[in-house]
N, C-alpha and C positions, 0 to 999 in steps of 0.2 A: 408561439405560446406552447404548442405541443412539444417542440424541440426543447424548450427550456424546462418543461416538466420532466421530460425524459432524462435530461442531464442531472436534475436534482434527484430524481429517483435513483439514477445510476450512482450518484455520490453516496446516498444513504445506504444502498446495498453494498457498495465496495467497502466502506469503513466498518459496517456491521459485520460482514463476513470476516474481515481482517482481524478485528478485535475478538470476536467470538472464537476464531481459530487459535489465537494466543491462549485464551482461557481454557479451551478444550484440551490443548496440548499440555498445559500445566496440570490440569486435572488428571489426564492420562498418566502423567509422570509422577503422580502421587501427592501433589500439592492441592489441598481443598480450598485454598484462599480465594481464587477467583469465583468458585461456586458459592462460597459463603458470602461473597460481596455482590452476588447477583450478576456476575459478568458472563456466566456460561449461558448466554441468551442471544437470540436473534432479534431482540427488541432494540431498535436503534437508540432509543432514549437513554438506556443504561450506559451507552458508550459515548454519549455526547459530552464534549468539553466546551464550555462557554466561549473560550477564546479561540482555541485551535480549530475546533469544528466549524465555528462561525466563519473564521477566516477562510477555511477551505471551501465552505459553501459559497461565499462571496466570489472567490476566484473561479469556481466552477460555473457560476452564473455569468461572469465576465467572459469566460471562454465560450459559453453557449451562445452569447450574442456576437461572437466573432473576434474578440480581442485575443491577441497571441500571448496568452499567459499559460504557465504551467500551474495547475492546482497545487497549492502547498498549504499544509496545516497539519493538525493532529487530532485524534480522538482521545478520550480519557484513557491513559495508560492502564493496561492490565497489570495489577500487582501480584507478585508471587513471592513465596518465602523460600529462599534457597536452602534453608535447613530441612525442608521437607523433601528435597530432591536427593536421589542416590549419588548422582554425579553433578554437583551444582554448575560447574562451568560448561560441561557438555549439554546438560539438560536446559540451561538458560539459552544456549544457542538454538536448541531444537524448538523451544517455546517461541523464540524470536523469529525463526525462519518459517514457522507455521503460518504466520500472517501473510507474507508475500506468496507462499506456495498456495494458500487458499485462493488468493486473488488470481493467480495464473491459472489454477485449475478451473475456476469459475469462468474465466475468459475463454478457455479452450472449449468448455461445454457449450457456452453461449455461441461461440463461433461455429461449432459443429451444427447446432440447431439452426443457426442463421443460414448456413450453406444449404442445408436441406430445405429450408423454407424459401430459398431464393430461386427455385426452379420456376419456369414460366407458368406452370399449371398449379403452383402451390397457392392455397388461399391464405397463407401466413406471411405474405410479403411485407405486411405492415410491421413485422417484428424488427426489421432493420432500423426503424426509427427508435425503437426501445433498446434493442440489444447493442447497436453501434456504440452509443455513449457508454454503456456498461462495460463493453470490452475495452474501450480506450482507457477509461478511468481505472479499471482493475489492473491493467498493464502498467499504467503510470504509477499507481500506488505501490505495486510490487517492486518495480525496478528502482524507484526513488528510495524506497525503504531499505534496499539492499546495499546502498552506498555505505561503506564500512566506517562510519563515524557515529559515535554516541551523539544524540540519543536515538538515532535510527536503529532499526533492527539489525542492519548490517554490522553495526559496531559490536553487538553481542555475539553475532555469528563469527566475526573475525577473532574475538577473544577466545571463543570456543575451539577454534581451529589451530591457534598458535600453541607452541610448547609453553609449559607452565610459567617459566620465567618471563618470556617475551609477552605472554598473555597478560601477566600482572602489570608489567610496565606499560603496555598499550592501554590497558583498562584505566590505570591511574592517569595517564596522559590525556586520554579522551574525556574522562570525567572532569578534568580541569579545563580543557580547551576545546572540547567537542562542539559546544554551542557556538563559540566564537568562530571556529573553522566552518561550521555549517552556515552561519550567517554570511561569512565572506564568500562561500561557494554559491549561495543563492542570490547574492547581490548582483544586479545586472551591471557589468563593467565593460563587456566586450560588445560595443555597439548596441547596448540595450539588452544584451543576452547574458545570462548568468553562466559562470564557468561550469557549474554542475549540469546545466542544460546542454552545453556543448559536449559534455562527456556522455550523458545518458541518452541524448536524442537519437544517435545511431542505433542504440540497443532497442529503444522504444519502437523506432521505425522498422527494425528487423522483425520484432514480435508482431507488430501490426500488419506488416506485409505478408507474414505467414498466416495469420489468423483472418485478416480481412484484405485480400488482394484488391488493389485499386484504391485503398483508403488513402486520404490525404496525409502527407507527411507532417510530423510534429516538429 
């Protein structure tokens, strides 16, 4: 039960930090839309999506009880007005990458605290039960969202990095077919494993081996 609570808490923290970072970056770049919509907040309720967040929560619980699933879902998207941005394509990419960067940053901070608390004489050894799931979920959320397909954050980052013509073509293509491509990538076809998992699992394990030596592979 304690482990399940820890995973649920980790899920709440990960998506809240992720979405609040999107809102913060948009606000810093001159767009007040997220602030006006109440999204510049660490209150998880304002970032809750009835379908996507519930799905993600269910998968987190299934993982917590030992089933080999990768948590997948979404929070309520942070809306921003590109007309308020000085460089819409570049700034949209910065807003998008802020979410994954915030998750990786939090994972690094928690891993550092966890290492300091793991010494034989530390009275904070219990933190591994709480911080372990938080580190894992933040890394998963960051890496998964950087896959360069709309509607994931990586899609906007890719569009922001490409030359203008190629960026426009890629943006139009992914807006039409991104959801279909993403569904095909997450559908388990290779012995019960999804193609996207086969691609990102080595990256996930690399991060987790650095942050949490000896952690089980994903």
